[in-house]
C-alpha positions in Angstrom: -5.9 1.1 7.9 -4.8 -1.9 6.3 -1.7 -0.8 4.2 1.0 1.7 6.2 3.3 3.3 3.4 6.6 4.7 5.0 7.0 7.5 2.4 10.7 8.2 3.8 11.8 5.0 2.7 9.5 4.7 -0.4 11.5 5.7 -3.7 8.2 6.3 -5.9 8.8 3.3 -8.2 4.8 2.8 -8.3 5.2 -0.9 -8.4 2.7 -1.0 -5.4 0.1 0.9 -7.6 0.6 -1.4 -10.4 0.2 -4.9 -8.7 -2.6 -3.9 -6.4 -5.5 -6.3 -7.4 -8.1 -4.2 -5.5 -6.8 -1.1 -7.2 -6.8 0.7 -4.0 -3.3 2.6 -4.3 -2.7 5.3 -6.4 0.4 7.6 -7.3 -0.1 11.1 -5.6 1.1 13.4 -8.7 2.3 16.1 -6.2 4.5 13.9 -4.2 5.1 11.0 -6.8 4.3 8.7 -3.6 1.7 6.1 -3.2 -1.6 6.8 -1.3 -4.1 4.4 -0.2 -7.6 5.8 -1.2 -9.8 2.7 -0.3 -8.3 1.1 2.9 -11.6 -0.4 3.9 -11.5 -2.5 0.6 -8.2 -4.4 1.2 -7.8 -7.9 0.9 -4.9 -8.3 3.0 -3.2 -10.2 0.0 0.3 -8.6 0.6 0.8 -8.1 -3.4 1.9 -4.4 -2.6 4.2 -5.5 0.4 5.8 -8.2 -1.8 6.3 -6.2 -4.6 7.9 -3.2 -2.9 11.8 -3.1 -3.7 12.4 -0.6 -0.5 10.4 -2.8 2.0 8.4 0.4 3.0 5.0 -1.1 3.2 3.4 -3.0 6.0 0.1 -4.7 6.2 -1.7 -4.1 9.4 -4.7 -6.9 10.0 -7.9 -5.5 11.9 -8.6 -6.9 15.4 -11.4 -9.1 15.6 -13.9 -8.9 18.3 -14.9 -12.0 20.0 
């Protein structure tokens, strides 16, 4: 998974959902927390992480095989 969201730190502001250029993050209506629905399509741009006021998002880059 490319995007890791710490739900304990998240305040549910939704900025990651709004600012994701790939439209990969959606707010869960039940928990009011973000969910990554299409992690394999992440561009690793970091927009979600940069805009998070609680610093609860981490970008995990995939290992490449040689």
